[in-house]
C-alpha positions in Angstrom: 55.1 88.3 -19.0 54.9 92.1 -18.7 51.1 92.0 -18.4 51.5 89.4 -15.6 54.0 91.6 -13.7 51.8 94.7 -14.1 48.8 92.9 -12.6 51.0 91.5 -9.8 52.4 95.0 -9.0 48.8 96.5 -8.9 47.6 93.6 -6.6 50.6 93.9 -4.2 50.2 97.7 -4.1 46.5 97.5 -3.3 47.1 94.8 -0.7 49.8 96.8 1.1 47.8 100.0 1.0 44.8 98.1 2.6 47.1 96.6 5.2 48.6 100.0 6.0 45.2 101.6 6.4 43.9 98.9 8.6 47.0 99.0 10.8 46.9 102.8 11.1 43.2 102.8 12.0 43.6 100.2 14.7 46.6 102.0 16.3 44.8 105.4 16.3 42.0 104.0 18.5 44.5 102.7 21.0 46.7 105.9 21.1 43.7 108.1 22.0 43.2 106.2 25.2 44.6 108.2 28.1 44.1 106.9 31.6 43.5 109.3 34.4 46.6 110.4 36.2 46.5 109.5 40.0 46.3 112.5 42.4 49.6 111.4 44.0 51.5 112.0 40.7 49.9 115.4 40.0 51.8 118.5 41.1 
């Protein structure tokens, strides 16, 4: 039973790390987009 739990823990950790890296990479691409500020809003 302990061997099964250890494998499950390793699998879940790997899956969550992969999901976190994919999510972080996709949000970084979006956050770098900065549209040009209209001249009427510049001071």
